[in-house]
RODOFI-506811 format. One record per residue (C-alpha): residue number from 1; residue in three letters; chain; x, y, z negated. Coordinates in Angstrom, 2 decimals, padded with zeros to 5 digits. Example, Ala and Ser with C-alpha at 12.3 -4.5 7.8 and 13.67 -1.06 7.14 Angstrom:
{1; ALA; A; {012.30; -004.50; -007.80}}
{2; SER; A; {013.67; -001.06; -007.14}}
This chain:
{1; MET; A; {-019.76; 013.77; 023.01}}
{2; ALA; A; {-019.83; 010.91; 025.53}}
{3; PHE; A; {-020.39; 007.39; 024.30}}
{4; ARG; A; {-020.17; 005.50; 027.60}}
{5; ARG; A; {-017.94; 005.65; 030.63}}
{6; ARG; A; {-019.93; 006.76; 033.65}}
{7; ASN; A; {-018.87; 005.18; 036.91}}
{8; LYS; A; {-021.90; 006.55; 038.81}}
{9; SER; A; {-024.10; 009.61; 038.54}}
{10; TYR; A; {-027.84; 008.92; 038.46}}
{11; PRO; A; {-030.77; 011.31; 039.00}}
{12; PHE; A; {-031.99; 013.12; 035.91}}
{13; PHE; A; {-034.56; 011.28; 033.81}}
{14; SER; A; {-034.24; 008.13; 035.91}}
{15; GLN; A; {-034.14; 004.77; 034.19}}
{16; GLU; A; {-030.39; 004.31; 034.52}}
{17; PHE; A; {-029.77; 007.91; 033.45}}
{18; LEU; A; {-031.73; 007.42; 030.21}}
{19; ILE; A; {-030.02; 004.09; 029.46}}
{20; GLN; A; {-026.51; 005.45; 029.96}}
{21; ASN; A; {-027.06; 008.79; 028.22}}
{22; HIS; A; {-029.60; 007.92; 025.49}}
{23; ALA; A; {-027.04; 008.34; 022.70}}
{24; ASP; A; {-025.99; 011.78; 024.00}}
{25; ILE; A; {-029.63; 012.89; 024.28}}
{26; VAL; A; {-030.39; 011.74; 020.72}}
{27; PHE; A; {-027.20; 013.40; 019.46}}
{28; SER; A; {-028.41; 016.69; 020.96}}
{29; LEU; A; {-031.70; 016.35; 019.07}}
{30; VAL; A; {-029.83; 015.77; 015.80}}
{31; ILE; A; {-027.69; 018.86; 016.39}}
{32; PHE; A; {-030.84; 020.85; 017.15}}
{33; ILE; A; {-032.35; 019.82; 013.78}}
{34; LEU; A; {-029.13; 020.63; 011.92}}
{35; ILE; A; {-028.98; 024.07; 013.53}}
{36; GLY; A; {-032.46; 024.68; 012.13}}
{37; LEU; A; {-030.95; 024.65; 008.63}}
{38; MET; A; {-028.97; 027.78; 009.45}}
{39; PHE; A; {-032.01; 030.03; 009.83}}
{40; GLU; A; {-034.44; 030.91; 007.07}}
{41; ALA; A; {-037.50; 030.66; 009.29}}
{42; THR; A; {-036.79; 027.07; 010.31}}
{43; ALA; A; {-034.91; 025.79; 007.24}}
{44; LYS; A; {-038.03; 024.53; 005.46}}
{45; THR; A; {-039.08; 022.55; 008.52}}
{46; ALA; A; {-035.60; 021.16; 009.17}}
{47; ILE; A; {-035.19; 020.00; 005.57}}
{48; LEU; A; {-038.22; 017.71; 006.03}}
{49; PHE; A; {-036.20; 015.62; 008.47}}
{50; ILE; A; {-032.99; 015.40; 006.43}}
{51; GLN; A; {-033.87; 015.22; 002.74}}
{52; PRO; A; {-036.38; 012.81; 001.13}}
{53; GLN; A; {-039.54; 014.61; 000.03}}
{54; TYR; A; {-042.01; 014.36; -002.87}}
{55; ASN; A; {-039.52; 014.86; -005.68}}
{56; ILE; A; {-040.69; 015.19; -009.30}}
{57; THR; A; {-038.45; 016.56; -012.06}}
{58; THR; A; {-039.14; 015.44; -015.64}}
{59; LEU; A; {-037.37; 016.04; -018.95}}
{60; SER; A; {-035.95; 013.11; -020.90}}
{61; LEU; A; {-033.37; 012.46; -023.59}}
{62; GLU; A; {-030.69; 012.36; -020.89}}
{63; GLY; A; {-031.80; 015.72; -019.46}}
{64; GLU; A; {-033.65; 016.45; -016.24}}
{65; VAL; A; {-034.45; 013.36; -014.20}}
{66; THR; A; {-035.57; 013.64; -010.58}}
{67; THR; A; {-037.71; 010.88; -009.12}}
{68; TYR; A; {-039.55; 010.48; -005.83}}
{69; HIS; A; {-042.73; 008.92; -004.51}}
{70; TYR; A; {-043.83; 008.31; -000.94}}
{71; GLY; A; {-046.13; 010.22; 001.40}}
{72; TRP; A; {-046.76; 011.06; 005.04}}
{73; LYS; A; {-043.77; 013.45; 005.16}}
{74; ASP; A; {-041.50; 010.41; 004.92}}
{75; CYS; A; {-042.27; 009.81; 008.61}}
{76; ALA; A; {-040.20; 012.91; 009.51}}
{77; THR; A; {-037.26; 011.67; 007.43}}
{78; ILE; A; {-037.51; 008.20; 008.98}}
{79; LEU; A; {-037.53; 009.80; 012.45}}
{80; PHE; A; {-034.31; 011.72; 011.74}}
{81; TYR; A; {-032.45; 008.66; 010.50}}
{82; PHE; A; {-033.96; 006.73; 013.39}}
{83; PHE; A; {-031.91; 009.06; 015.61}}
{84; ILE; A; {-028.85; 008.60; 013.39}}
{85; ALA; A; {-029.17; 004.80; 013.72}}
{86; ILE; A; {-029.23; 005.06; 017.53}}
{87; ILE; A; {-026.04; 007.15; 017.47}}
{88; LEU; A; {-024.24; 004.77; 015.10}}
{89; HIS; A; {-025.37; 001.82; 017.22}}
{90; ALA; A; {-023.76; 003.43; 020.29}}
{91; VAL; A; {-020.55; 004.18; 018.38}}
{92; VAL; A; {-020.16; 000.58; 017.18}}
{93; GLN; A; {-020.97; -000.75; 020.65}}
{94; GLU; A; {-018.59; 001.54; 022.52}}
{95; TYR; A; {-015.58; 001.68; 020.23}}
{96; LEU; A; {-015.65; -001.81; 018.71}}
{97; LEU; A; {-017.74; -004.45; 020.46}}
{98; ASP; A; {-017.05; -003.47; 024.08}}
{99; LYS; A; {-013.29; -003.55; 023.47}}
{100; VAL; A; {-013.50; -007.05; 022.00}}
{101; ASN; A; {-015.76; -008.22; 024.87}}
{102; ARG; A; {-013.18; -007.20; 027.45}}
{103; ARG; A; {-010.64; -009.50; 025.81}}
{104; LEU; A; {-012.92; -012.49; 025.30}}
{105; HIS; A; {-014.43; -012.60; 028.83}}
{106; LEU; A; {-017.72; -014.11; 027.65}}
{107; SER; A; {-020.65; -015.09; 029.84}}
{108; LYS; A; {-023.74; -012.88; 030.01}}
{109; SER; A; {-025.76; -014.97; 027.56}}
{110; LYS; A; {-022.88; -015.18; 025.07}}
{111; ASN; A; {-022.13; -011.50; 025.57}}
{112; THR; A; {-025.69; -010.57; 024.55}}
{113; LYS; A; {-025.53; -012.73; 021.42}}
{114; PHE; A; {-022.05; -011.42; 020.56}}
{115; ASN; A; {-023.27; -007.80; 020.71}}
{116; GLU; A; {-026.32; -008.69; 018.63}}
{117; SER; A; {-024.25; -010.44; 015.96}}
{118; GLY; A; {-021.68; -007.65; 015.96}}
{119; GLN; A; {-024.28; -004.95; 015.35}}
{120; LEU; A; {-026.15; -006.96; 012.70}}
{121; CYS; A; {-022.92; -007.97; 010.99}}
{122; VAL; A; {-022.02; -004.31; 010.41}}
{123; PHE; A; {-025.55; -003.48; 009.25}}
{124; HIS; A; {-025.90; -006.49; 006.92}}
{125; LEU; A; {-022.50; -005.82; 005.39}}
{126; VAL; A; {-023.32; -002.17; 004.62}}
{127; SER; A; {-026.86; -002.96; 003.41}}
{128; SER; A; {-025.82; -005.88; 001.18}}
{129; VAL; A; {-023.08; -003.82; -000.52}}
{130; TRP; A; {-025.43; -000.85; -000.87}}
{131; SER; A; {-028.32; -002.90; -002.30}}
{132; PHE; A; {-025.98; -004.70; -004.72}}
{133; TYR; A; {-024.70; -001.34; -005.95}}
{134; ILE; A; {-028.27; -000.16; -006.56}}
{135; LEU; A; {-029.15; -003.38; -008.41}}
{136; ILE; A; {-026.14; -002.92; -010.70}}
{137; THR; A; {-026.62; 000.79; -011.39}}
{138; GLU; A; {-030.38; 000.49; -011.95}}
{139; GLY; A; {-029.92; -002.54; -014.22}}
{140; TYR; A; {-032.29; -004.87; -012.36}}
{141; LEU; A; {-029.89; -007.81; -012.46}}
{142; LEU; A; {-029.17; -007.55; -016.17}}
{143; HIS; A; {-032.89; -007.20; -017.02}}
{144; PRO; A; {-034.89; -009.38; -014.60}}
{145; SER; A; {-038.15; -008.65; -016.43}}
{146; SER; A; {-037.88; -005.03; -015.26}}
{147; LEU; A; {-038.82; -006.28; -011.77}}
{148; TRP; A; {-042.48; -006.51; -012.82}}
{149; GLU; A; {-042.73; -004.68; -016.14}}
{150; ASN; A; {-044.24; -001.18; -016.24}}
{151; TYR; A; {-045.87; -001.63; -012.85}}
{152; PRO; A; {-046.62; 000.39; -010.71}}
{153; HIS; A; {-043.08; 001.49; -009.89}}
{154; SER; A; {-044.24; 004.53; -007.96}}
{155; HIS; A; {-041.47; 006.86; -009.16}}
{156; LEU; A; {-038.20; 006.02; -007.39}}
{157; ARG; A; {-034.68; 007.20; -007.89}}
{158; PHE; A; {-033.09; 009.01; -004.96}}
{159; GLN; A; {-030.85; 006.11; -003.96}}
{160; VAL; A; {-033.75; 003.64; -003.99}}
{161; LYS; A; {-036.01; 005.79; -001.83}}
{162; PHE; A; {-033.20; 006.72; 000.55}}
{163; PHE; A; {-032.31; 003.03; 000.90}}
{164; TYR; A; {-035.84; 002.11; 001.95}}
{165; LEU; A; {-036.13; 005.02; 004.38}}
{166; THR; A; {-032.89; 004.08; 006.12}}
{167; GLN; A; {-033.95; 000.42; 006.27}}
{168; LEU; A; {-037.20; 001.33; 007.99}}
{169; ALA; A; {-035.36; 003.69; 010.33}}
{170; TYR; A; {-032.85; 001.02; 011.33}}
{171; TRP; A; {-035.41; -001.66; 012.14}}
{172; LEU; A; {-037.53; 000.84; 014.05}}
{173; HIS; A; {-034.51; 001.85; 016.12}}
{174; ALA; A; {-033.94; -001.82; 017.02}}
{175; LEU; A; {-037.10; -001.76; 019.15}}
{176; PRO; A; {-035.95; 000.77; 021.80}}
{177; GLU; A; {-032.44; -000.71; 021.67}}
{178; LEU; A; {-033.86; -003.80; 023.36}}
{179; TYR; A; {-034.44; -001.55; 026.37}}
{180; PHE; A; {-031.28; 000.54; 026.09}}
{181; GLN; A; {-029.02; -002.54; 025.78}}
{182; LYS; A; {-030.76; -004.35; 028.66}}
{183; VAL; A; {-031.43; -007.43; 026.59}}
{184; ARG; A; {-032.37; -010.48; 028.64}}
{185; LYS; A; {-036.06; -011.33; 028.85}}
{186; GLU; A; {-035.41; -014.74; 027.29}}
{187; GLU; A; {-033.90; -013.10; 024.19}}
{188; ILE; A; {-036.54; -010.41; 023.65}}
{189; PRO; A; {-039.25; -012.60; 021.96}}
{190; ARG; A; {-036.75; -014.03; 019.47}}
{191; GLN; A; {-035.40; -010.61; 018.52}}
{192; LEU; A; {-038.88; -009.11; 018.30}}
{193; GLN; A; {-039.84; -011.80; 015.80}}
{194; TYR; A; {-037.24; -010.96; 013.18}}
{195; ILE; A; {-037.48; -007.19; 013.79}}
{196; CYS; A; {-041.22; -007.24; 013.12}}
{197; LEU; A; {-040.75; -009.48; 010.07}}
{198; TYR; A; {-038.21; -007.08; 008.57}}
{199; LEU; A; {-040.50; -004.10; 009.25}}
{200; LEU; A; {-043.51; -005.88; 007.75}}
{201; HIS; A; {-041.81; -006.99; 004.53}}
{202; THR; A; {-039.80; -003.80; 003.98}}
{203; SER; A; {-042.78; -001.49; 004.53}}
{204; ALA; A; {-045.02; -003.69; 002.35}}
{205; ALA; A; {-042.53; -003.58; -000.53}}
{206; TYR; A; {-042.24; 000.20; -000.15}}
{207; LEU; A; {-045.95; 001.01; 000.17}}
{208; LEU; A; {-047.22; -001.47; -002.44}}
{209; ASN; A; {-044.63; -000.21; -004.97}}
{210; LEU; A; {-042.93; -003.61; -005.11}}
{211; ASN; A; {-039.65; -001.87; -004.40}}
{212; ARG; A; {-037.68; -003.57; -007.20}}
{213; VAL; A; {-038.57; -007.10; -006.12}}
{214; GLY; A; {-038.09; -006.12; -002.49}}
{215; LEU; A; {-034.62; -004.79; -003.24}}
{216; VAL; A; {-033.51; -008.14; -004.69}}
{217; LEU; A; {-035.05; -010.09; -001.81}}
{218; LEU; A; {-033.40; -007.85; 000.79}}
{219; PHE; A; {-030.04; -008.32; -000.91}}
{220; LEU; A; {-030.37; -012.12; -000.81}}
{221; GLN; A; {-031.55; -012.07; 002.80}}
{222; TYR; A; {-028.79; -009.75; 003.99}}
{223; VAL; A; {-026.03; -011.82; 002.36}}
{224; SER; A; {-027.38; -014.98; 003.99}}
{225; GLU; A; {-027.69; -013.35; 007.42}}
{226; LEU; A; {-024.23; -011.82; 007.09}}
{227; GLY; A; {-022.77; -015.33; 006.77}}
{228; PHE; A; {-024.64; -016.49; 009.87}}
{229; HIS; A; {-023.49; -013.63; 012.09}}
{230; ILE; A; {-019.88; -013.94; 010.90}}
{231; ALA; A; {-020.03; -017.66; 011.75}}
{232; ARG; A; {-021.41; -016.91; 015.21}}
{233; LEU; A; {-018.74; -014.27; 015.90}}
{234; LEU; A; {-016.01; -016.73; 014.93}}
{235; TYR; A; {-017.62; -019.38; 017.12}}
{236; PHE; A; {-017.54; -017.07; 020.16}}
{237; THR; A; {-013.84; -016.33; 019.62}}
{238; ASP; A; {-013.00; -020.03; 019.14}}
{239; GLU; A; {-015.55; -022.83; 019.52}}
{240; ASN; A; {-013.65; -025.01; 017.03}}
{241; HIS; A; {-014.68; -022.70; 014.17}}
{242; GLN; A; {-017.89; -024.40; 013.03}}
{243; LYS; A; {-017.31; -024.80; 009.28}}
{244; MET; A; {-018.81; -021.37; 008.61}}
{245; PHE; A; {-022.15; -022.67; 009.91}}
{246; ASP; A; {-022.14; -025.28; 007.14}}
{247; LEU; A; {-021.59; -022.58; 004.51}}
{248; TRP; A; {-024.35; -020.51; 006.04}}
{249; ALA; A; {-026.70; -023.53; 005.97}}
{250; ALA; A; {-026.19; -023.92; 002.23}}
{251; SER; A; {-026.74; -020.19; 001.60}}
{252; PHE; A; {-029.83; -020.21; 003.83}}
{253; VAL; A; {-031.55; -022.96; 001.86}}
{254; PHE; A; {-030.59; -021.29; -001.43}}
{255; THR; A; {-032.01; -017.95; -000.22}}
{256; ARG; A; {-035.34; -019.56; 000.73}}
{257; MET; A; {-035.67; -021.28; -002.66}}
{258; ALA; A; {-034.61; -018.15; -004.57}}
{259; THR; A; {-037.08; -016.00; -002.62}}
{260; LEU; A; {-040.03; -018.28; -003.34}}
{261; THR; A; {-039.06; -018.65; -007.00}}
{262; LEU; A; {-038.65; -014.91; -007.54}}
{263; MET; A; {-041.92; -014.03; -005.80}}
{264; PHE; A; {-043.95; -016.51; -007.84}}
{265; LEU; A; {-042.23; -015.35; -011.03}}
{266; ALA; A; {-042.67; -011.61; -010.40}}
{267; VAL; A; {-045.97; -011.45; -008.50}}
{268; GLY; A; {-047.69; -014.69; -009.44}}
{269; PHE; A; {-046.95; -014.60; -013.19}}
{270; GLY; A; {-045.46; -011.21; -014.10}}
{271; LEU; A; {-048.03; -008.94; -012.45}}
{272; ALA; A; {-050.89; -011.31; -013.30}}
{273; ARG; A; {-050.19; -010.76; -017.02}}
{274; SER; A; {-049.76; -007.00; -016.67}}
{275; GLU; A; {-052.20; -004.71; -018.44}}
{276; ASN; A; {-052.62; -002.46; -015.38}}
{277; GLN; A; {-055.11; -004.51; -013.39}}
{278; GLY; A; {-057.15; -002.94; -010.61}}
{279; LEU; A; {-056.79; -000.78; -007.52}}
{280; ASP; A; {-055.79; 002.85; -008.05}}
{281; LEU; A; {-054.49; 004.64; -004.96}}
{282; GLU; A; {-053.60; 007.86; -006.79}}
{283; MET; A; {-051.40; 006.01; -009.30}}
{284; GLY; A; {-050.11; 003.62; -006.66}}
{285; ASN; A; {-051.47; 000.58; -008.46}}
{286; PHE; A; {-052.22; -002.39; -006.17}}
{287; ASN; A; {-052.29; -005.05; -008.86}}
{288; THR; A; {-055.39; -006.97; -007.84}}
{289; VAL; A; {-055.92; -010.69; -007.37}}
{290; LEU; A; {-056.63; -010.30; -003.66}}
{291; ILE; A; {-053.49; -008.25; -002.95}}
{292; ARG; A; {-051.30; -010.56; -005.03}}
{293; MET; A; {-052.62; -013.62; -003.21}}
{294; ALA; A; {-052.12; -011.91; 000.17}}
{295; VAL; A; {-048.53; -011.00; -000.70}}
{296; LEU; A; {-047.72; -014.52; -001.87}}
{297; LEU; A; {-049.37; -016.03; 001.19}}
{298; VAL; A; {-047.40; -013.87; 003.61}}
{299; VAL; A; {-044.11; -014.62; 001.85}}
{300; CYS; A; {-044.79; -018.37; 001.67}}
{301; LEU; A; {-045.75; -018.55; 005.35}}
{302; THR; A; {-042.66; -016.59; 006.36}}
{303; GLN; A; {-040.31; -018.75; 004.30}}
{304; SER; A; {-041.95; -021.95; 005.57}}
{305; TRP; A; {-041.62; -020.79; 009.16}}
{306; LEU; A; {-037.95; -019.92; 008.64}}
{307; LEU; A; {-037.28; -023.33; 007.08}}
{308; TRP; A; {-039.04; -025.07; 009.97}}
{309; LYS; A; {-036.88; -023.21; 012.49}}
{310; PHE; A; {-033.78; -023.99; 010.44}}
{311; ILE; A; {-034.55; -027.73; 010.35}}
{312; ARG; A; {-035.11; -027.77; 014.11}}
{313; PHE; A; {-031.81; -025.96; 014.64}}
{314; GLN; A; {-029.92; -028.42; 012.45}}
{315; LEU; A; {-031.52; -031.44; 014.16}}
{316; ARG; A; {-030.57; -030.07; 017.58}}
{317; ARG; A; {-026.99; -029.55; 016.41}}
{318; TRP; A; {-026.89; -033.11; 015.04}}
{319; ARG; A; {-028.20; -034.58; 018.31}}
{320; GLU; A; {-025.66; -032.63; 020.35}}
{321; PHE; A; {-022.86; -033.78; 018.06}}
{322; ARG; A; {-023.96; -037.43; 018.33}}
{323; HIS; A; {-024.20; -037.12; 022.11}}
{324; GLU; A; {-020.67; -035.70; 022.34}}
{325; GLN; A; {-019.32; -038.50; 020.17}}
{326; ALA; A; {-021.02; -041.13; 022.36}}
{327; VAL; A; {-019.63; -039.58; 025.55}}
{328; ARG; A; {-016.12; -039.56; 024.09}}
{329; LYS; A; {-016.33; -043.21; 023.09}}
{330; LYS; A; {-017.50; -044.23; 026.58}}
{331; ALA; A; {-014.71; -042.23; 028.16}}
{332; THR; A; {-012.05; -043.97; 026.05}}
{333; THR; A; {-013.41; -047.52; 026.61}}
{334; LYS; A; {-013.83; -047.20; 030.40}}
{335; GLN; A; {-010.30; -046.14; 031.30}}
{336; PRO; A; {-009.24; -048.15; 034.48}}
{337; LEU; A; {-006.15; -050.34; 034.28}}
{338; ARG; A; {-003.44; -050.00; 036.94}}
{339; GLN; A; {-002.89; -052.99; 039.23}}
{340; LEU; A; {000.61; -053.68; 040.46}}
{341; LYS; A; {001.00; -054.29; 044.20}}
{342; ARG; A; {003.47; -057.03; 045.05}}
{343; ASP; A; {005.04; -058.08; 048.34}}
{344; SER; A; {007.63; -060.56; 049.48}}
{345; LEU; A; {010.61; -058.49; 048.42}}
{346; GLY; A; {009.26; -057.37; 045.06}}
{347; HIS; A; {006.57; -055.00; 043.84}}
{348; HIS; A; {005.77; -051.31; 043.83}}
{349; GLU; A; {005.75; -049.22; 040.67}}
{350; ASN; A; {005.03; -045.53; 040.88}}
{351; GLY; A; {005.67; -045.58; 044.63}}
{352; VAL; A; {009.11; -047.24; 044.29}}
{353; LEU; A; {009.81; -050.71; 045.65}}
{354; LYS; A; {011.37; -052.96; 043.00}}
{355; ALA; A; {012.76; -056.47; 043.34}}
{356; GLU; A; {011.56; -059.46; 041.37}}
{357; ASN; A; {014.35; -059.04; 038.83}}
{358; GLY; A; {013.27; -055.49; 038.11}}
{359; LEU; A; {016.03; -053.80; 040.14}}
{360; SER; A; {015.22; -051.62; 043.08}}
{361; PRO; A; {016.64; -053.01; 046.35}}
{362; ARG; A; {019.31; -050.86; 047.96}}
{363; THR; A; {019.70; -050.60; 051.69}}
{364; LYS; A; {023.09; -051.39; 053.18}}
{365; LYS; A; {025.08; -048.56; 054.65}}
{366; LEU; A; {026.07; -048.87; 058.28}}
{367; LYS; A; {029.73; -048.33; 059.01}}
{368; SER; A; {030.49; -045.51; 061.36}}
{369; PRO; A; {032.16; -046.62; 064.60}}
């Protein structure tokens, strides 16, 4: 299974060899793990990488219900889907984005941003639809109070736990992709910022058992970011498409306000009035004043920083627009007027000599002898 066309052959385990063949190497590791399921001696070890662990089966009125909690074995599952994310990244890059890039003929800087937006657009679309489906099926949207009631939410349904594991695996895979995709040095700090922010907030929601609130916040964030990356893709195809940025600006501000409101409602008021107060690691209870204040502080600082960057971006766009308008006005007012050259016989217009009455003088024909 070859993901990239190889024009040259490089020495084994060299830098260029690893960059060009990283998807094939990872695919071989995935096949090796899957083969382990075929043998009884290695099946128990291989299942740690594929299936979420720490399942608990309880009896209820609806029958047997299987729930999950987290533990150190989740690292093996995250590692497996970390490999899957690298493979899917290579598939999207090779069979979708590279074909579009060949038609657009973008510069290197725009090509890097186009690949970034293309990858994130696919991921945000899948994650937003998936998270919305979970919110509907679990009933979190119809009963908002369930976001903080009966805390700690340490027992997760399969789809909720699998969602968080794949989210962590995707954002972890984005770190080595900076090297595999040869991202420019100027772009690396900006991409590292949002990758680390996603890892911090997603892992905090998962480990502190704030998975229900985190699910709603991830859905809002992914929908907002999906609009931004769609707008940027349309802008790269045609620079006249800028109306999508205005729609994204409105959704961005709404997402920031909704995030702050939901966090203060769920963590600041809901958990503060909960009966389960105190720190209990065995039960997964982290409902203390210090932890609640730390969570609110981190979220408020993150949202404030995002708003500050957004305001700077909008001001820069407004200045560039005003500058372009001023340049256009100067260009239209300073158009030079044509001066007509006149001589004794008439005047010249467009390189043709015309008489005073507007007719072009005609030379007399000489008679042949």
